[in-house]
N, C-alpha and C positions, 0 to 999 in steps of 0.2 A: 583600426588601431584607435581613433579618434572616438570610434563608438565603445569600444571596450574599457577606454580611460574615463568616458563619462559614468559609465556604469559603476566602475568602482568608486568613483568618486560618491556614489548614493548608498552603498553597500555598508550595513553596519560591520563593525570591526569583527564580530563573532562570524558573520558569514563568510569572509574573507579566508577561513579555513576549510571551506568546502572544495571537496574533490572536483577539480576541472578536467575534463578530457577533451583536447583538441584534435579533431578528424579531419585532417586535409581533404580538399576535394580530389576524387580520382582522375576528372579531368581536367581541362582549361578552367581555372576559377572564375566562378561568375559573381558569387554572393557567399554571404555567412548567415547560417541558421542559428540562432542562440537558444537553447532549450534550458529550463529549470526543470529538475526531476527529482522524486524521492527514490526512483528504480537505480540500484548499484550501477555504477558506471561499466563494470564488467559485464553486466546482464544486457545493457543498453546496446553494447555495439554492434550486434547482429541486425538489431532494428535500424541502426544508422546506416550500416553497409547496405542493408536491403533498399533503404531509401536512397542512397547514393548509386545504386546500381540503375535506378529509374531517372537520377537527377545528378548526373557525373559532374555538374558543374557548381555543386553545392557543397562548400565546408560547412562543419557543424562544431559550434562551441557546446559542450555538454556539462552542466553543472550540476553535481549531485548533492541535493540539500535534504535536510529535515523538511517535512512537509510544512510545518507553522513557518519555518524559514522562507519557503517558496511565497507563501501569502504576503509575509511582511517585507518581502522585497518588491514584489508587485505594486503592492499598496503605496510603498515608499517611494518607488521610483516613478509611479503614475502620478500620484499626488504632486511631486516635484517639478511636473511639467516637462518630464523628459520621455524618453524611451526605455522599454523593459524587454524581457525576453519575448521571442516571438511564438513560443509555444510552452505550455506547462503542462507537468503531467505528473500526478501525485496520488498517493494511497490515502492522503487525508480527505475523504470524501466531503465532510463537513465543511473543512475550509476552502475547498475548490468551489463548493456550492456558495459558499457566502462571497466569493470574488464574482462568481457570475450573477448572483441576487444584487449585489452592490453595485454592479455597472462596470467592473472591472474587466469584463470578457465581452467579445463581440461574436455576434450570430455568424455563422457560416453559411455558405452555399454551396453546398456538394451534394451531388445525386445520391450518395451512400447515407448521408446523414437525414435525408429524408425517409429511409427504410430502415433505419436503425430501430430496434426495440423501445417500445415507449418507457418502460422502466428505467432504461439505460440512456434516454436523451431528454434533456430539458431545454425546451424551445431552441434547439438546434444551435446551443451556446455549450453546454457543458455535456460531457460524453462519457459514460462507463466504456472502458475498452477491456476488461479483464473480468474474470468471475472467480474470485478467490476465497477459499474456506478458511475460516480459522481452524487450526488443527493441534492437537496434543502431540507434542513430539517426545520420543523418550529414548533412552540409552538400552538398546537391544540385549547386550550382556546382561544387563541388571533385571529383565523382565523374562525370564525363559518361559512362561507360561502366558506372555501377552501383558500390554499394559491394561489399565482401566478404559472401559469402553463407554462411560457415561459419567456426568458430573457427581451423581451418588457414589458411585464407584470410586471415583476419584478422592471423595472425601472420606470414603471409609478406608481406602488405601493409606491415605495421609496420617490418619488416625491410628492405624495398626502398625505402620510400618516403623515406628520408633527412633532411636538415635540415628538408626542408617540414613535417613532421610533428612536429618536437620543440616540447613544451609544447602540443599540441593535440590531445589525446586526453583524454578525462574519463569518470569513473564515480563511484559512491558512495564516500564516506569511510566504510568498514565499522565503523569505531569509534563512528561518531555516527548513522549510519542502520541501523534495525533491517531493513528490506527489502533494503537493499545486502548486509548481512551473510548474511541468507538465501540471497540469489540466490548469493553465493560458496560457501556451504556446499552449496548443490545442485550447483553447477557441480564441487565437490571429489568429490561422489558420481557424477557422471554422465559426466565428461570426465577421463582420466588424465593428459591433457597440459594441463590448464588452467592448472597452475604455470609453464610454459613460455610461455602465451598471457600471462601476468601478467608474467613478467619482460621480454617483447618491449615490453609497455606501459610499465612503469617505465624501460627504456631510452630509450623515447619520450618521456620526462618527463610521465608519467600525472599529471594534476590531478585531485585528489579533492574532493567537494562532499557537503553532508549532505541535499540535496533535490533531487528530479526537475528542479524549476524551474530551480535554479541552472544545471543541465547543458544544458537545453533551450534556455534563453536563449542560451546561449553558441555552441552548435551552429547555432541560428537565424541568428545573426547573422557566423557565419564564424570567431569566435575559437577555436573548436575544429572540429576536422573530423569527428570522431565522439564517440558517447557510448555505453559499453558497459553492458548489462544494465541499461536503463531501463524503467520502468514503461509498458507499451504503451499504457495507457489516456491517461497525461498526453501522450505522443507523439501519439497521433491526434487528439487534442483540438486540440494546438498546432499541427500540420500543416495543420490548416485555416486558420489564421489567418496562417501563415509559408511562402509558397510554397518558400523555399530548405531548408526541415526536411523530411527523408525519414526513414522508417524500414522496417527489415526484420525479419522473424523468421527466424534463424540456421536453415538446413536440417538441420543435424546434431542438434540438439535445441534445444527452446525450453522453460524452466522456466516454469511458470504458478503466480503465486501469487494470494491472495485478500485482500480485506477482510474482517477476522473482526469479527462482532458481538456483544454479549453486554449484559445487563442486570446491572448490579453489584448484590450482595446487599445494600451499605448506601444503594443509591440511595433519595432522600428520596420520590420519587415513582415507585416501580417500576412502576404501573400505567400510567404515560404512557410509560415506557421500552418497556415490553412492547407497547403500542400503536403506538409508532413502529416497534419491530421487526417487528410484524405488518405495518405498512403496506410496509416493505423487502420480505418475503417475499411480498407479493401481487403479482399480474400488473402492477397499476397502477405498483406502486412499482419493479419489476424494468425495465419498459419505460422509466420515466424513467431510470433507472441507464443502459440501453443506448442511448436515443435522445438524450436530452439530455445525459447527461454522458459517453457514449462509455465506459461501464465495462461491460464485457461481463457479461451476465446469468447467472447460475447457474438460475434457474427452467425447468423443461423446458416450461414453458406459453410461452417466449420463444424463437422459431426465427428470427429475423431474423438478418441478417448478424452483429450483435455481440451474439452469444450462446454460451454454452460448448456448446450443442447442435450449433450450426452450424459452430463451430470444429473440434469433435472429429470431425464428420462429414467436414470439408475435409481435416484434417491428421492425423488419427489418430495414431499413435505418435511424429510428432515433437513432440508435447506431451507434457511432463511435469509434470502438476499435483502441487501439494503437498497431501496430506490433512490435514483438520482433525482432528488426534489427537495422543495423548500422545507419539506419535514426534517431534513436533515439539520437546519439551524437551530433546532430546539437544543442541540448537544453544545452549540455555543452561547447559549444565554448564559450571562456570566452567574447569575443566581444558582442555576442548574448546576452549571459546572462546580460551583464551590460546594455545592452540597455534595455531589457525587463523588468529589475528589476527598472531600472529610469524611464520609461514609468508607470511601476505601481505606484511608489511613486509621480509622477507629477500627475496621475490621482485622487489619494486618498487624495492629497493636493491643488487640483484645486479650492476647495471652496474660 
C-alpha cells in the first residue's frame, strides 16, 4: 500500500484517469508486480493469467496508459529518486527506445534474450515482442466489391466517392497517438505521394482519434467507412466479434510496428519485471500473444499463421518492419516532429 501511495504522489493528474486492473495472486501472496502498458487491459488479462500460472504468488497491478504517458511517468518517477513500474510494454516504439537510450531501462540477463532476433533486441535492454502490421479497416456492407487495395487506389476512391464519404474516414490523431505518429513518419519514408493521399482524406473530412478502439468501433457500426493505418492486431481481434468489420494489408507496402518491452532502471522489483519479461520471451508467452491476443509473435519458435515467421514467408518485401534501434530516436527530434505535424495539418486543411 505504501508503494502505491508513493507512486500516486508522483503521477500527473491526467494520468490518474488511467484504467487500472488489479489481479490478485491465485496462490499465497508473495509480492506485487506493477506494469505500465498501452495494451488494453482486457487483452492483457490472458498474459497475466499465463504468467500467474507459473508464478502463483505474484499479484499484478496493471495500468493501461497512452504510450506518451508511460514515458512521462517513468521519467518523472525515476528522476524524483523514487521507484516506478517493474515492467513497461508499449506500442510507442520510439518512446520506449528513448527510455532505453537515456538510461531509464536496465539490461537483463535472460537465456531467451540472448537468442532474440537482432532487429528486435537492443543491447538486451529493449525488446520487440510483437509484429503488428498497420492495416486499412473498412465497413464490409459499404464495400460489396471489396475495399481499396493500395494507397493510390484509396486516393482514387476518396476523390470519386463524393458526399457519401464526407466525415466518414478515420485515423489516429498523430499529436496524441505515438503509434499513429510513427505510422505517418514511416509513410513519409516509404511513399512519396503520401501527402496527396492525406490531402484527399482531409478533403473527405477526415476524423482523428487517440486510440485504435475509437476508430474500430465507428467502422464496425458504419459511422465511419474506413480507418487508415490501424494496428492490425486490434483489427483482427475485433473482426472476430463484429461481422461488419473487415481489414486488409495494403499491397503497395505494409508498415509493421512492434510493442516494445523493458524493465525500468528504477523499478521497485526489477526481479519481477525481469521474470515477466522472461515469460513474454518464452514460447508459452509468445503463443498466448499470438493465439489468445492475436498479437503476431516475434519468436522463431512460433510459426503458426499469426507470427512474424509465417507473415514474412507469405508477404516478403511487402512488409516493412521497424527495427528496435536508436534510429527510432529521429522521430522524437523536436524540429522534425514539428515539421511532420505541421505538414500533416497543412495536408488535412488544404481543401
